[in-house]
C-alpha positions in Angstrom: 0.0 0.0 0.0 1.3 3.5 -1.0 1.2 6.1 1.8 -0.8 9.2 0.8 0.5 12.6 1.8 -2.2 15.1 2.8 -1.5 18.8 2.5 -3.8 20.9 4.8 -2.2 24.3 4.2 -5.3 25.4 2.3 -7.5 24.5 5.2 -5.6 26.8 7.6 -5.8 29.6 5.0 -9.6 29.0 4.7 -10.1 29.2 8.4 -8.2 32.5 8.6 -10.2 33.9 5.7 -13.4 33.0 7.5 -12.1 34.5 10.7 -11.0 37.9 9.3 -12.6 38.3 5.9 -16.1 39.6 6.8 -14.8 41.7 9.6 -12.3 43.5 7.3 -15.0 43.9 4.7 -17.4 45.5 7.2 -14.7 47.8 8.5 -13.9 49.0 4.9 -17.6 49.5 4.3 -17.8 51.5 7.5 -14.9 53.8 6.6 -16.5 54.3 3.1 -19.9 55.2 4.5 -18.7 57.3 7.5 -19.0 60.7 5.8 -22.5 60.1 4.4 -24.2 58.2 7.3 -22.5 58.0 10.6 -25.1 55.7 12.2 -24.7 53.1 9.4 -20.9 53.3 9.8 -21.2 52.8 13.5 -23.4 49.7 13.0 -20.8 48.3 10.5 -18.0 48.8 13.0 -20.0 47.2 15.8 -20.9 44.2 13.6 -17.2 43.8 12.6 -16.2 43.8 16.3 -18.8 41.3 17.2 -17.9 39.1 14.3 -14.2 39.1 15.3 -15.1 38.1 18.9 -17.4 35.3 17.8 -15.0 34.0 15.1 -12.1 33.9 17.5 -14.2 31.7 19.8 -15.5 29.3 17.0 -12.5 29.2 14.6 -10.0 29.4 17.4 -11.4 26.4 19.0 -11.3 24.6 15.7 -7.6 25.3 15.3 -6.7 23.9 18.7 
């Protein structure tokens, strides 16, 4: 039987993209909207912070 090598580098990259991707996107949207609508920008920043806190808990536990 031939041993099969498994490369899981893409899995770690995917987990980091899920952890930080939406939060970075929400932050960029918040900075883009801040001049026109401060309330919407504040909501985007709060959602980004909450997403980071939750993703560190879920994805961080998956990486352990």
